[in-house]
Each structure stands twice: as C-alpha cells, then as structure tokens.
ROLO-771440 format. One record per residue (C-alpha): x, y, z. Coordinates in Angstrom, 3 decimals. Each point is the difference from the previous one (the first is absolute). Example, Ala and Ser with C-alpha at 12.3 -4.5 7.8 and 13.67 -1.06 7.14 Angstrom:
2
((12.300; -4.500; 7.800))
((1.370; 3.440; -0.660))
This chain:
103
((-83.415; -33.602; 95.915))
((0.458; -1.739; 3.334))
((1.514; 1.987; 2.809))
((2.533; -1.305; 2.448))
((-2.694; -0.392; 2.685))
((-2.281; -1.972; -2.345))
((2.852; -2.363; -0.828))
((0.839; -0.492; 3.687))
((-3.630; -0.691; 0.893))
((-0.269; -2.513; -2.837))
((3.090; -1.797; 1.308))
((-1.497; -0.126; 3.511))
((-3.269; -1.428; -1.317))
((1.837; -2.622; -2.044))
((2.201; -1.028; 2.935))
((-2.824; -0.225; 2.521))
((-2.498; -1.771; -2.230))
((2.218; -2.698; -1.528))
((-1.375; -3.527; 0.370))
((1.553; -3.191; -1.311))
((-1.992; -3.218; -0.392))
((-2.618; 1.189; 2.461))
((2.462; 0.631; 2.818))
((0.432; 3.443; 1.495))
((3.600; 1.135; -0.596))
((0.074; 2.776; 2.616))
((2.536; -1.417; 2.454))
((2.288; 2.098; 2.127))
((2.549; -2.704; 0.795))
((0.883; -2.884; -2.279))
((2.002; -2.803; 1.566))
((2.531; -2.057; -1.952))
((-1.086; -3.374; -1.316))
((3.366; -1.676; -0.632))
((3.032; -0.819; 2.122))
((2.102; 2.415; -2.048))
((-2.590; 2.712; 0.556))
((0.021; -0.598; 3.742))
((3.797; 0.114; -0.010))
((-0.031; 3.370; -1.749))
((-2.671; 1.278; 2.377))
((2.031; -1.056; 3.052))
((3.156; 1.555; -1.504))
((-1.840; 3.279; -0.569))
((-1.368; 0.069; 3.566))
((3.469; -0.837; 1.374))
((1.497; 2.914; -1.951))
((-2.628; 2.391; 1.318))
((0.669; -1.195; 3.540))
((3.782; 0.325; -0.533))
((-0.414; 3.692; -0.780))
((-2.229; 1.116; 2.876))
((1.200; 1.898; 3.039))
((0.606; -2.756; 2.608))
((2.295; -1.898; -2.377))
((1.768; 3.182; -1.055))
((0.479; 0.822; 3.690))
((1.654; -3.380; 0.523))
((2.519; 0.469; -2.826))
((0.696; 3.684; 0.687))
((3.259; -0.540; 1.875))
((3.466; 1.435; -0.182))
((1.321; -3.123; -1.710))
((1.949; 0.036; -3.246))
((-0.369; -2.760; -2.566))
((2.629; 0.218; -2.740))
((0.465; 3.672; 0.868))
((-3.725; 0.842; -0.193))
((-2.379; 0.564; 2.901))
((-2.263; -2.968; 0.729))
((-3.101; 2.041; -0.847))
((1.323; 0.724; -3.503))
((0.811; -3.677; -0.548))
((-3.510; -0.910; 1.206))
((-1.481; 2.506; -2.464))
((1.994; -1.570; -2.847))
((-1.211; -3.460; 1.033))
((-3.620; 1.190; -0.072))
((0.438; 1.696; -3.395))
((1.614; -3.031; -1.648))
((-2.593; -2.316; 1.563))
((-2.788; 2.215; -1.405))
((1.541; -0.263; -3.461))
((0.265; -3.787; 0.367))
((-3.644; -0.322; 1.080))
((-1.164; 2.224; -2.866))
((2.015; -2.007; -2.521))
((-1.402; -3.221; 1.434))
((-3.503; 1.439; -0.308))
((0.592; 1.021; -3.604))
((1.466; -3.369; -0.966))
((-2.711; -1.878; 1.937))
((-2.916; 1.611; -1.798))
((1.458; 1.163; -3.304))
((-2.421; -0.656; -2.838))
((1.420; -1.903; -2.925))
((-1.689; 2.122; -2.671))
((-1.735; 3.341; -0.189))
((-3.362; -1.743; -0.357))
((0.487; -1.786; 3.365))
((-0.060; 3.264; 1.938))
((-3.228; 0.561; 1.941))
((-1.095; 3.521; -0.778))
C-alpha cells in the first residue's frame, strides 16, 4: 500500500518529467496568447496593484461616500472587480464538454 509520501513523490516526478511533443513543459511563467487572455492578465495585475499599500494610502481619507468611508467603498470595488475578472476567466476558458478538459 502506498504511503502519503510515496504518492506525493510520484506526483512530483510526474509533474517535473512531463513532456509533450518533444517540448519541455517546465515553464514558470506562461504568457497569454490571445487578446482576451491579455485583457484578463492586465485586469488581474490592475486588481493586485489596486490593493497594495500606496493605493490604499491614497484612498484612506476621512471622506464618506453614501454614508460609508472611502476605504470601505474602495474595498467593495476591488471585491466586485475580482468577482468580475474571475467570471470572465471562467467564461473565457470554459470547456464545452468534460472530455475537453486538459487533465
């Protein structure tokens, strides 16, 4: 019976030794190949940048927007934008059938 460590080591060997059509598949970063992919990539980077400290410092003011502090409104904007980007990603690359999924 295989132990948990044996299973983990097997997974590591499979992931590091996978080759497809003679090309080495061990890439750290994979860049988008379509315009939609680049748009999603840029949206993701923009969301990460919108949530880092300098931007948060700019919106952390004693200003109320519809009765809420500006920082809370900014947090809601980031959360809803994250959901929109994730939904766009799912709809952009959703396989049509179970057999189309690349396992």
